[in-house]
N, C-alpha and C positions, 0 to 999 in steps of 0.2 A: 063395313065400316073398316075394320081391324085390316083386311087387306088393302084397302084406300090409303090407310095410315102408313102401312109398311110400303106400299108403292112410292109415296111421297118422300119417306126416309131414304130409299134406294136411290130415287133421283137426284135428291139432295147429295146424298154421298158422291154419287158420279159428278155433279156438278163441282163439288168441293176437288176432286182429284183433276179435272179437266181446267177448272180457272188459274191453278199455279203455272199451268204449260203456259198460257199465254202471257204470265208476268215473265218467265223466265226467257221466252222467245224476244220479249221487249227488253229484257235487262241484258241480255248478249247482243242486243240489235241485230238478230237473225233476218228481219225481212229486209234490211238494207243489205245484206251479205249476198254475193253471188260471185260464184267459182265453177268455171268449166271444169268438166271431168277429166282425169288423165288415168295412165297406166303406166306400171312398171312390169318391165319384163324381165324372164329368168336371164342371168347372165353368165352361168357356168353349169356345167355336165361333168359327170363322173364316169369313166371308161375303167372297167375292172377286167383285168386279166388273171385266169386261174391257171393252176398247174393243168398239164395235158394229162390223159390217159392212155397208157399201151394197151392197145386190142388184145393184143397176146402178149403176156408177161416176158420179159426177156431182161435179167439182170445187165447184160452187157449195153442196153439201150436205155438204162435207166437215166442217164443224163439228160435225155430228150424230152424229161417229163416237164422240167423247169427250162431247159434250154430252148425249145422250140417258142415259148411264150416269150422268152427273152429276146430273142432274135426280132419278134414281133414288135416288142417295147420299143428297139431301136428304130425300127422302120416309121413306128407310129409317132416318135418324137416330134418330128416336124409336123405333125398335125395339130395344130393352135385352135383352129374354128372347127365346128361341123355347123353346116347351114342347115338353117330349119324353116321352111317358108310361113309356117303359123306359129311361132314360139308363143310358151306358156305366159300369160299374164300373171305376175306374183301378186301385186295389189290393183283394184281397180277403185279410182276415186269418183265418184258420180257427181254429176252437175247438179247445180241446186241453184235457186234464186230466178231473178227475172234477168232475162237477155245477159248471161255470163259472158264475159269477152275475156279473162285470163284465168290459168290454172291457180290453184293455191300457190305451188311454188314460183310462176311468174310474178304474182303479187308480191311474196317475199322478196324476190330479186329486185322488183320496182322499187320497194321501200326501201332497201338498202343496196345501194347501186356500187358502194365501194367495196363490198365484200365479194370476193373471188369466189365462184362455185362452178363446179364441171356443168357445162351447160349439156342439156338432154335434148337431142333434135327430135326423137320420135317420143311423142306424149297420147296419140290417139291411135286409136285404129285406122282413122282417116289418114295419118301420116305414112302410118304402115303400109297402106291402101297405095299411096303416091310412090313409095319406094317399089312394090311390087308392079305397077304400072310403068316404071321406068320414068315418071314425073320429077323424081328426085333421086341425087345419087350422093351416096355416102360412104366412107373409109368402112370397113370391117367394125373398128373399134367404137363406131357410134352406130352402127346398125345392129338393131336387136335380134335381126334373124343369123347373124353370126355369133354363136354362143362357144365362149371358151371351152376347150376340153381337158380336163385333168386327168392323168393315169394314176391308177391305183394297182398296187401289186399285191394279190392275196393268195400267198404260197401255202397259208395253213390251212386251209380247209380243201374237202375233197372236192374235185370239179364237178360243177352242177350240169345235170342232163339238160335239153332244150325244154323239156316239161317243167322241171324244178325251176328254170329261171324265174316264172313269173313271179312266185311268191319270195323269191331270194332277193330279186332286185332291190325292191321298197327296204327291206330288212337290213342289206348292206349299203344303202344309199347309193346304187348303182344305176346309173341311166342306162349304159351301155354294159354288156358283160361279152366276154371273149372266152370260149373254151373250146376243147376240141379232142380229137384223139388223134393215135398215129398207130400204123402199122408197117413192120419190116418185112418183104418179101425178097427174098433173094439179095440183090443189091439196091433194091429200090425201096424207098420209104414215101408211105402216103399218108398224107396229112389231111385230116377233116376238120373243119374249123367252122363252129357255129356264133354268128354275131345276133345278140339278143338286142333289141331296141324296145325299151320299157315304156317310152313314149308313144311309140306305134303299136305296143304289144305283138311284135312278130318278130321271128327267127330267119336270118339270112344264112344258108350254108356256104360254104367254100371248100374247095379239095384242090390239092396242089401234089405233085408228084416231083420228088428229087432224089437223086441218088445218095446212100446212107453216108457215105464218104464225104461229099460236099453237101451235105443238107444244109447247113448254116448258111453257107454262100449261094445256095441255089433257092433261099427261102425270100428273097426280095420281092419276086414278082406277087408272092401271097400277101405280102404286108403293103404293097403297092395297090392290090386290089380291095383289100379291107380298108386301106386309107382314101381312096376314091369314093368307096361306099359312104364311109362316114363323114366325108366332105359335104355329101348332100347335093352337091351342084355341080352342072357341067364344067368340064376342065379345058383349057386349050394350053398349047404349047409356048413356052418363055425360051426365048433364046437372046443372052446378053454378052455382049463383048465390051472392051474396053479401049479401043482405038489402038489394039496391038499388044497392051499390056497384060500380060498372063497372071494367075494368081490373084486378081482381087477378088474378095469375097461379095457374095450376093446374096441380099436378103430382102424377102417378098413380105410384108405386113410383119416384119420381126422374125419371119422363119427362114433358116438358111438354106438355100438352095444348091449352093456351088460356087466353083470357082471360075472365073473368065479364062478362055472363051467356054460359056455354058449354052449347051444346045439340047433339045428333047425332053425339059423338065416341064412337068404338067402343074398348073395350078387352077383354081376355079376363076370362074369369069365375074366380072364386076371392077368395081374401083378397086385401085390397091396402091399401095406405097413401096416404091422402088427404093432400095439402098446400097449403095456401092461402097465398099472400104478396102483402101489397100495402104501398106507402110508406105510413107512418104509423100502421100497425095492427101489432098483435102476429101472430106466424105461427101458423096454425092448422094443426093436426094431427090426422087422424082415422083410426083402423081400419074400413076399410067391406069387405063382402061382396057381389060381384058375382054375382048368380046368372042362369042360364039362361033367357032369355025375359022377363026383367024389366028394365025401364030403372031406373037408379039414379039419382034426380032429389032432390039436396041442396041446400038452401038456408041455407048457413053463416052465422053471426053471427060478425063481426069485432071484434074489441075494442080500440078506440080505443087508440092508445099515448100516454099523457099525456106532456107534454115538461115535466117537473118540474126540470130544470137549466136553467142558463143559462151563454151564453158571450157575452164581449166579445173582439174583435178589432180591433187596431190596426194598420197598416201605414204606411210612408213613401209610398206612392203609392197611390191608388184602385185597389183590387183584388176580383175576384170570391171569394166564400167557399163551400167546399162543404164539409158534413160528411158523409163518407161519399159517397152519391150525392146527397145532397139539396143544393140550391142555398139558402142562406141570406141572400144579399145581396151588396152592396158595402162594403168597409171605407169609415169606421169603422162597426164593429158595437157596439152597445150593449145588453147584457143581452138577447140573443136567446135564446128559449126553444127547448130542444134534449131529446131524448129521452136519458134517463141510460143508461150503460152505455159500453163500449169502443168507439171509433171511430177514424176518422183524417180529419184536418183538412186541407184542401189550399187554399192561397191562389193564384189566378192571375191573370197579367196579360198580355197580348199585348207582346211585347218583352221579358218578364221571365222570370226563371227561377221554376218553380213551387216554393212552399216547402211542406213537410210537416209536420205534428205529431201526433204521439199524444194522444188525449185520451180521460182516464177520468174521465166525467163521473158527480159523485155525485148523489143526490136532493138537492134545495133546495139546492144549491150552485153557486156560479159560478165559472167556468172563466175566467181572464185570459190573454190571448195577444199578444204584442208582436212583428211581424216585420219585419225589415229584407228588401224586395225588392230583387234585384240584377239589372241588365240582362244579357240572355243568350238564348241559346235553350236550354229545358228538355231537349229529346231529346239533345241535344249535351253539355251539360253534366254530365248524369247518367250518361251514358256513359262519358265520360272525365274524370268529377271525381276519381277517385283514381290518374289518370296521374300517375308522378313522372317518367319519363324516356321519351320517344316512348311505346310503347303499353305500357309496365310500370307495373303499379300496385303500392301498399304491399305488397298481398298478395303480388304477385310476388317482390319485394325481400326480403321476409320469409322466404319459400320457399327463394331464392337463398341468404340468409346460413345458414339452418339446413343445407342442404346443404353450404355452404361449412365450417361447423362439422365436419361429419361427414368432410369431406375432409382437415382439420387433423388431427382425431383419428386418422385412418387413418396421416397421416404419422408421428404420434407413436407410435402401436403399430409401426410398422416399425421408425422409429429405435431404439426401445427394445429391438426384437427384433436389429436391425443391433449394438447395442451388445452385448449377451449373446455374439452369435456372434464378434466379436471376440476375448473371452477364451476362449470354446471352441477356435477355431482356434488361439491362442496356445498352449494347453494342451496339445495335442498333440506341438507342438515342442519343449517344455520336459520334458528327459530324468530329471533327478534334482531331486526335488521334497522330498526329506525331509533331516534333518541327518546322519543315519546314512550315507546316500548319498553326500551330500556330502564328510563325514570321510573316508570310505574311498576315494574318489576323489582327495582330495587327498594322501592318505600314500601310494598306488599309484602318481600320476601327477603331483608337485608340478609339472614344468615346463608339464605343460599345463593345470592347472587356472586359472590365472586368464585364459588365454584363452578357455577354455571359461566360466568363470563372466561374462567381459564379453560374449559373445555371449548366454547366457541372459538376463542382464539388460536387454541390448538389445532381446530379443523381449519381454518382460514390459514394458518401459518404453513400446514401441510399442504393443503391445496395450490396455495402460491409455489412455494419451494418446488413439487412437483412440475407444476405449470411453467416456471421458471429453468428448471432444468431441461424439461423437454424442449422449450424453445431456443435454448442455449444450444443444443445440438442439432436442433433445425437451421438456426440462422433465420435474418430476414432479408427478403429481395426487395429492392426499392419500390416497386409497384406496390408491396402490401406495407412498406412502412409510412404508415399516415402522419407521422411526427416530421420529418425532415427528409424523407424521400432518399434516405442513405442506406446504402448496403451494409447489413450487419453481419458479419462473418460467424459461420457457424460449421461444423464438420459435412453437413448434407449441402448447404451453399458452396464451401470450398470444393467438394467433390465434383459437385455439377460443374464449376469453372474449369477443373483439372481435365475432366472428360471431354467438355466442349473444346478446349484448345488442343487435346490429343487428337479430336477427330479432325480438327482443322489441319494440325500438324501431320498426320500420317496422311489425309487427302493432298496436301502440297508436296510432301515427298514422292507419291505416286505419280504426280504429273510432272514429268521430266520432257524434255527436248525429243530426246531419244524415242519414247514411248509413242507421242504424239505423231512423230515423223514415221514411224513403222507403220502407223494404221492410216497413213495419209493416202487418200485417192483423189484424183483432179474432180473438179467440181463438174456437174452434169449441166450443160449449156440447156438455156430456154428450146432451142431448136437447132437444128444444124444448119451452119451458112455454107454459102458458096464463095469461093475466092479467099482472099488474104483477110478478112476483117474478124474471124473467129479464131480467139485465141484459146479458148478451153476445149472446143468441140474436138480438136485432135489429141490431146492428150487422154480426154474422157473417152474416146473410141479406141485407143491402144490398150486401156484397162477393160472396157466392157464389151467390146466386139470381139467374138472368139468364133475359130472353127469350131 
């Protein structure tokens, strides 16, 4: 019987734990929710390079310990992506509900159509399979199989051996590790490199021979071999010319490949974004598809950027004038043709402080700039320009003043609290506080009444005096003045006001036209245009596209 009763209690206990689950399910409306599963994939990997080890210690070859990996770094800087056929899934959201139609993110986007979000093209293994089979084509920045590579230099650790790499990779957060050794024989340098892939759990060896004298110059093929292996995908040859224009910069997916005419450059096959830029021409952009075994040979036509605006620059001393990175000449300049759009003007002369101006040139209009050059050193002046006292700037003093106002406000709050506490402390010492009690005490103890009355009055007067003095030092803000909502001045309130005014004053003094224009950079256009319609694109490229 006891066992049956115990079993009954156990069953009831289980039911009591199960029943709330149904109520929570109904409360959150889970039965009506329905979401497709989705996946987010890894987006970055770290490539760590260590110092190399000399097989036979030689003090005269000590420079190669860090020199060889430094040369390899310069070769690998052009490696922006590594291609991984099966990237790691960071987070997997499993589907649930009846016949799910949208992922959670798609449902959120549908409910808030006005909110701009970066669309993810690949949200499932099926989408990834479509990419692998060729049913779908995406640019590398949207394809999760193309993973960005970040280079990390680790010179302060002993170079690990291939066997040590397995345990060290996770500890140092290295997805790839490059280490190696070198040996000098006569005038020949033999370099052995090991590339460890933590994801695959394998080590790939490389060996390269150069002369000792020209070791750095002859190290390029080794860097090329490592880069091709890290790219993880077959490459094809890319050749780009610009209708006879030499020196145009060529980029593929943001990676600098060289200058036109460019021949013999290798790049992974697939959908790519080609970008060509040259001073004086409109930027050129085109989507290209690199195919296995087929050389991509393009002859792009750059559109000459007409200089339809004019600029006149005058200064008190003859100075060099630069519009973006374009040299215009020496002052005085009169009605010199410049490209329209936003850019930065710099006027420079040896022994004088460089002067900067933001220019927004309109089509068929003239910009007139008058500049007063001042003697001094540019780097020293702009570094210390806003210093008010010693190494403190206007911004520093604005921050200090703001902190000061917070300090005085804290004192104001404390003094108000202490004022209220003075009344609270006196209240416990005053024993009779109503007319009935006072009358009764006077009738029963007339001889003691006046003495008691004097003591009670003294306690009350002391409390009021203390509270009044504290309140006088604190002052009263309008939000706490319940009578007429007026400001009652007090040292703390006055100092708060002074600090706030000081903060605003120092902040305004630190914002001058010269400071703003020194840091001026043309706006980034939403997309590179073709032809004469983009006013901002050209100026932006002058500042951000470099060899």
